[in-house]
KOLBA-875970 format. One line per field, with one value per residue (C-alpha): residue number from 1; residue in three letters; chain; y, z, x. Coordinates in pm, whole numbers, padded with zeros to 5 digits. Layout:
REM residues N
i (NUM;...)
aa (ALA;...)
ch (A;...)
v (Y;...)
w (Z;...)
u (X;...)
//
This chain:
REM residues 179
i (1;2;3;4;5;6;7;8;9;10;11;12;13;14;15;16;17;18;19;20;21;22;23;24;25;26;27;28;29;30;31;32;33;34;35;36;37;38;39;40;41;42;43;44;45;46;47;48;49;50;51;52;53;54;55;56;57;58;59;60;61;62;63;64;65;66;67;68;69;70;71;72;73;74;75;76;77;78;79;80;81;82;83;84;85;86;87;88;89;90;91;92;93;94;95;96;97;98;99;100;101;102;103;104;105;106;107;108;109;110;111;112;113;114;115;116;117;118;119;120;121;122;123;124;125;126;127;128;129;130;131;132;133;134;135;136;137;138;139;140;141;142;143;144;145;146;147;148;149;150;151;152;153;154;155;156;157;158;159;160;161;162;163;164;165;166;167;168;169;170;171;172;173;174;175;176;177;178;179)
aa (MET;LYS;THR;TYR;ILE;THR;LEU;ALA;ILE;VAL;GLY;SER;ALA;LEU;ALA;LEU;ALA;GLY;CYS;GLY;LYS;SER;GLU;GLU;ALA;ALA;GLY;THR;GLY;PRO;ASP;LYS;GLY;ALA;GLU;THR;ALA;THR;ALA;SER;ALA;ALA;PRO;ILE;LYS;ARG;GLU;ALA;GLY;ASN;TRP;LYS;THR;GLN;VAL;LYS;LEU;VAL;LYS;PHE;ALA;MET;PRO;GLY;VAL;PRO;ASP;ASN;VAL;LYS;ASP;GLN;MET;ALA;LYS;GLN;PHE;ALA;SER;ALA;ALA;PRO;THR;GLU;ILE;CYS;VAL;THR;GLN;GLU;GLN;ALA;ASP;LYS;ASP;ASP;ILE;ALA;GLY;ALA;MET;SER;LYS;GLY;PHE;GLY;ASP;ALA;CYS;THR;TRP;SER;LYS;ASN;GLU;VAL;GLY;GLY;GLY;ARG;ILE;ASP;VAL;ALA;GLY;THR;CYS;ASN;GLN;GLY;GLY;GLN;LYS;VAL;GLU;LEU;ALA;MET;ALA;GLY;THR;VAL;ALA;ALA;LYS;GLN;THR;ASP;VAL;LEU;VAL;THR;SER;LYS;GLY;LYS;ALA;PRO;THR;GLY;GLY;GLU;MET;GLU;MET;GLN;MET;GLN;VAL;THR;SER;THR;ASN;THR;GLY;PRO;CYS;LYS;GLY)
ch (A;A;A;A;A;A;A;A;A;A;A;A;A;A;A;A;A;A;A;A;A;A;A;A;A;A;A;A;A;A;A;A;A;A;A;A;A;A;A;A;A;A;A;A;A;A;A;A;A;A;A;A;A;A;A;A;A;A;A;A;A;A;A;A;A;A;A;A;A;A;A;A;A;A;A;A;A;A;A;A;A;A;A;A;A;A;A;A;A;A;A;A;A;A;A;A;A;A;A;A;A;A;A;A;A;A;A;A;A;A;A;A;A;A;A;A;A;A;A;A;A;A;A;A;A;A;A;A;A;A;A;A;A;A;A;A;A;A;A;A;A;A;A;A;A;A;A;A;A;A;A;A;A;A;A;A;A;A;A;A;A;A;A;A;A;A;A;A;A;A;A;A;A;A;A;A;A;A;A)
v (-02126;-02159;-01882;-01664;-01702;-01658;-01326;-01205;-01298;-01153;-00836;-00797;-00869;-00608;-00355;-00378;-00458;-00116;-00189;-00076;00175;00497;00658;00632;00258;00310;00308;00034;00019;00302;00554;00521;00894;00968;00682;00786;01143;01030;00779;01011;01291;01180;00869;00659;00546;00290;00318;00071;-00208;-00535;-00554;-00805;-00887;-01059;-01165;-01218;-01372;-01134;-01286;-01592;-01643;-01906;-02073;-02447;-02465;-02636;-02433;-02679;-02606;-02231;-02278;-02481;-02209;-01943;-02156;-02194;-01816;-01765;-02014;-01885;-01728;-01368;-01318;-01098;-00927;-00691;-00372;-00211;00165;00122;-00068;00188;00469;00293;00222;00283;00107;00234;00113;-00220;-00274;-00255;-00415;-00709;-00796;-00690;-00718;-00948;-00652;-00328;-00069;00145;00320;00372;00628;00591;00888;01102;00799;00613;00340;00294;00068;-00131;-00322;-00636;-00919;-01207;-01512;-01871;-01784;-01648;-01286;-01142;-00798;-00687;-00390;-00266;00013;00125;00326;00329;00503;00498;00245;00064;-00035;-00167;-00271;-00453;-00665;-00767;-01019;-01105;-01349;-01644;-01946;-02288;-02409;-02147;-01800;-01532;-01571;-01304;-01305;-01026;-01024;-00768;-00728;-00542;-00476;-00310;-00192;-00366;-00198;-00274;-00576;-00898;-01067)
w (-00393;-00041;-00104;-00252;00051;00290;00128;00154;00520;00608;00424;00626;00951;00876;00772;01117;01328;01285;01474;01328;01398;01202;00897;00731;00694;00489;00138;-00068;-00428;-00666;-00532;-00170;-00106;-00242;-00049;00274;00239;00177;00458;00717;00662;00954;01151;01261;01626;01784;02146;02391;02502;02386;02006;01851;01480;01248;00892;00646;00301;00058;-00273;-00393;-00768;-00923;-01258;-01242;-00870;-00806;-00628;-00336;-00267;-00278;-00046;00195;00204;00270;00554;00710;00714;00847;01132;01229;01572;01596;01721;02018;02115;02391;02264;02543;02567;02466;02152;02069;02102;01846;01595;01240;00986;00685;00833;00928;00570;00419;00717;00726;00359;00327;-00027;-00133;-00219;-00411;-00324;-00607;-00371;00001;00134;00507;00702;00782;00904;00573;00431;00055;-00029;-00344;-00472;-00619;-00404;-00521;-00301;-00387;-00758;-00749;-00829;-00642;-00672;-00322;-00234;00097;00134;00428;00745;01046;01368;01733;01826;01500;01167;00865;00567;00244;00133;-00232;-00378;-00746;-00917;-01148;-01044;-01034;-01242;-01511;-01554;-01288;-00932;-00695;-00324;-00111;00267;00494;00807;01095;01428;01725;02058;02310;02620;02866;02807;02958;03234)
u (00295;00433;00688;00414;00188;00482;00576;00218;00190;00531;00432;00119;00299;00563;00304;00157;00462;00616;00933;01261;01532;01507;01357;01698;01643;01327;01471;01625;01726;01810;01553;01661;01676;01329;01172;01339;01216;00860;00858;01010;00754;00536;00632;00337;00341;00114;00007;00154;-00075;-00229;-00270;-00507;-00460;-00706;-00617;-00902;-00856;-01028;-00924;-00739;-00717;-00492;-00553;-00598;-00678;-01013;-01281;-01287;-00917;-00984;-01281;-01071;-00807;-01074;-01215;-00869;-00823;-01177;-01124;-00780;-00776;-00658;-00305;-00228;00096;00196;00361;00561;00604;00968;00863;00595;00850;01072;00792;00911;00691;00883;01212;01060;00948;01295;01468;01229;01272;01636;01765;01479;01254;01284;01021;00886;00643;00697;00453;00401;00272;-00025;-00220;-00183;00036;00076;00367;00443;00740;00885;01020;01238;01266;01345;01356;01001;00915;00616;00457;00360;00140;00000;-00252;-00458;-00475;-00248;-00343;-00242;-00513;-00597;-00446;-00632;-00422;-00508;-00210;-00206;00040;00066;00300;00339;00136;00305;00010;00078;-00064;-00087;-00206;-00330;-00399;-00545;-00562;-00722;-00510;-00672;-00501;-00666;-00527;-00754;-00613;-00332;-00109;-00237;-00041)
//
């Protein structure tokens, strides 16, 4: 389960981090050319400044897990403080969400869908890490001052059956960097 949750969190972080090198890095796997063409249609750039990110647990379904454990997990997400980062102008100029997706996961993931552009992100693929296969999808909006992405992870539960987790990841530019 730890690997499963880690992949979901890393996925959401990469969806919003948007730092990579070029659109050429966007594709992996057998359809690399098609994914690169789709992803490079309209690069998404964030504005420089202080970015505040909040992660909300939307859904957590795993067979055999008692409701009190699910409730505890939901409370941990709800009580987690937002994270804040300073995005410099240099970093903003290099933003490449599609490239960051493939670069961040390396060979661990194969993307069947990688549509990033026009203010939208719609990415789906399969990730293998630690012997666990996870279906990962991210869909939402990305703009210069705010991103809002739903990250969905599905995979085999250690308790048997299928598990699913959804997180809503919202980042907002709150103005100039602090300090």
